[in-house]
C-alpha positions as CSV (number, residue, x, y, z in Angstrom):
1,M,-16.7,8.5,19.3
2,I,-13.7,10.7,19.6
3,E,-11.6,7.7,20.5
4,Y,-12.9,6.0,17.9
5,L,-12.3,8.3,15.2
6,I,-8.3,9.1,16.8
7,K,-7.6,5.1,16.3
8,F,-9.3,5.4,13.2
9,L,-7.3,8.0,12.1
10,V,-3.8,6.4,13.5
11,I,-4.2,3.7,11.7
12,Y,-4.8,5.6,8.3
13,I,-2.5,7.4,8.6
14,S,0.0,4.3,9.2
15,C,-1.7,2.8,5.9
16,L,0.0,5.8,3.9
17,F,2.6,4.6,4.4
18,K,3.0,0.5,4.9
19,F,-0.7,-1.6,3.8
20,V,0.1,-4.1,6.3
21,A,-0.1,-1.8,9.5
22,G,-3.7,-1.7,8.6
23,P,-4.9,-5.2,9.2
24,I,-2.7,-5.5,11.5
25,L,-3.7,-2.3,13.9
26,G,-7.5,-2.9,12.8
27,S,-7.3,-6.4,14.7
28,A,-5.8,-4.9,17.8
29,A,-8.3,-1.9,17.8
30,G,-11.1,-4.3,17.6
31,Y,-12.4,-3.4,14.4
32,S,-15.0,-5.1,12.2
33,L,-13.7,-6.7,8.7
34,W,-14.9,-4.2,6.7
35,E,-13.8,-1.6,9.0
36,I,-10.3,-2.9,8.7
37,I,-10.5,-2.7,4.8
38,V,-12.2,0.8,5.2
39,V,-9.2,2.0,6.5
40,T,-6.8,0.0,4.6
41,V,-7.6,0.6,0.9
42,G,-8.5,4.6,1.8
43,G,-5.0,4.7,3.3
44,L,-3.8,3.2,0.1
45,M,-5.8,4.9,-2.1
46,T,-5.0,8.3,-0.8
47,T,-1.0,7.8,-1.1
48,V,-1.7,6.6,-4.9
49,F,-3.3,9.8,-6.1
50,S,-1.6,12.1,-3.8
51,L,1.7,10.9,-5.7
52,T,0.2,10.4,-8.9
53,Y,-0.9,14.1,-9.3
54,L,2.2,15.1,-6.9
55,G,4.7,13.7,-9.3
56,E,3.0,14.8,-12.3
57,W,3.1,18.9,-10.9
58,I,6.8,18.0,-9.8
59,N,8.2,17.1,-13.2
60,K,6.1,19.9,-15.0
61,N,6.7,22.6,-12.6
62,W,10.5,21.9,-11.0
63,T,13.6,20.4,-13.0
64,I,15.2,18.5,-10.2
65,N,19.4,17.6,-10.8
66,V,21.1,15.2,-9.2
67,Q,24.8,14.5,-9.7
68,K,25.1,11.4,-7.0
69,K,26.1,8.4,-9.3
70,K,24.3,5.4,-8.0
71,K,24.4,2.8,-9.6
72,R,21.7,2.1,-12.1
73,F,20.7,-1.6,-11.4
74,S,20.2,-2.9,-8.1
75,K,19.1,-6.5,-7.2
76,S,15.9,-5.5,-6.1
77,S,15.6,-3.1,-9.5
78,R,16.4,-5.8,-11.1
79,R,13.6,-7.8,-9.9
80,I,11.0,-4.7,-10.1
81,V,12.0,-4.7,-13.9
82,K,11.4,-8.9,-14.1
83,I,8.1,-8.9,-13.0
84,W,7.3,-5.3,-14.7
85,Q,8.4,-7.9,-18.1
86,K,5.8,-10.9,-16.9
87,F,3.3,-8.9,-15.6
88,G,3.3,-5.6,-16.7
89,P,1.1,-2.6,-14.4
90,I,-1.3,-5.7,-12.7
91,G,1.4,-7.6,-11.5
92,I,3.9,-4.5,-10.1
93,A,-0.5,-3.8,-8.4
94,A,-0.4,-7.1,-7.3
95,I,3.5,-6.7,-5.2
96,T,2.5,-3.2,-4.2
97,P,0.7,-4.3,-0.4
98,M,2.9,-7.0,0.4
99,F,6.5,-6.0,-0.6
100,L,6.9,-2.6,-2.2
101,T,4.1,-0.1,0.1
102,P,2.2,2.0,-1.1
103,V,4.8,5.2,-2.2
104,G,6.9,2.7,-3.5
105,G,4.0,0.9,-5.6
106,T,3.2,3.8,-7.2
107,I,6.8,5.2,-8.0
108,V,7.8,2.8,-9.9
109,M,4.0,2.9,-11.7
110,T,4.3,6.4,-12.4
111,A,8.0,5.5,-13.8
112,F,6.4,2.9,-15.9
113,R,4.3,5.7,-17.3
114,V,1.0,3.9,-16.7
115,E,-2.2,5.6,-17.5
116,K,-3.6,6.9,-13.8
117,K,-6.8,5.4,-14.7
118,K,-5.1,2.3,-14.7
119,V,-3.4,3.0,-11.8
120,F,-5.8,3.9,-10.0
121,T,-8.1,1.2,-10.9
122,Y,-5.3,-1.9,-10.3
123,M,-3.9,-0.1,-6.9
124,F,-7.5,0.1,-5.8
125,I,-8.4,-4.3,-7.2
126,S,-5.0,-5.3,-5.5
127,G,-5.9,-3.3,-1.9
128,L,-9.6,-4.5,-1.3
129,F,-8.0,-8.1,-2.2
130,W,-5.2,-8.2,0.0
131,A,-6.4,-5.6,2.5
132,T,-9.6,-9.0,3.2
133,L,-7.2,-11.6,2.9
134,L,-4.9,-10.0,5.2
135,G,-7.8,-8.7,7.7
136,A,-9.5,-12.0,7.7
137,S,-6.5,-13.8,8.4
138,I,-5.5,-11.9,11.2
139,R,-8.7,-12.2,12.5
140,Q,-8.7,-16.0,12.0
141,I,-5.2,-16.7,13.6
142,L,-6.4,-14.2,16.6
143,N,-9.4,-16.3,17.5
144,I,-7.4,-19.8,18.3
145,P,-6.9,-20.1,21.4
146,M,-3.4,-20.6,22.3
147,I,-2.7,-17.2,20.3
148,G,-5.6,-15.5,21.6
149,D,-4.3,-15.7,25.4
150,L,-0.6,-14.7,24.6
151,L,-2.0,-10.9,23.3
152,R,-4.3,-10.2,25.7
């Protein structure tokens, strides 16, 4: 039981920063699809809640002056703005698990001043979708005899 909890905790902590780690490590640990979804979405949503409320607290209580001059628009920031203009917060939430990571997606949505309830809802739905898709896909790929034999 303690071994199971340690594995679960390690995978959960990995999911706080990199969403894709959940389905990959969960499959490697022999978790069922439901366990993979719970640990992956749990990690994502912990990051979303933490950064949303921590970011609000930092804005209210701290003033951060950054003097470093940096490019106003980079290639990646232009892509994010294009996605925002076309699809809004739903588009950002949809690409967060695969491309922005939970930290990046939450920061982008907070920067665009999306209502907290919408951030939580859209990120949760996106996390459920991607965790189910990736968890099921990885399990099916591992069931292919030649690939499954390589990993054993």
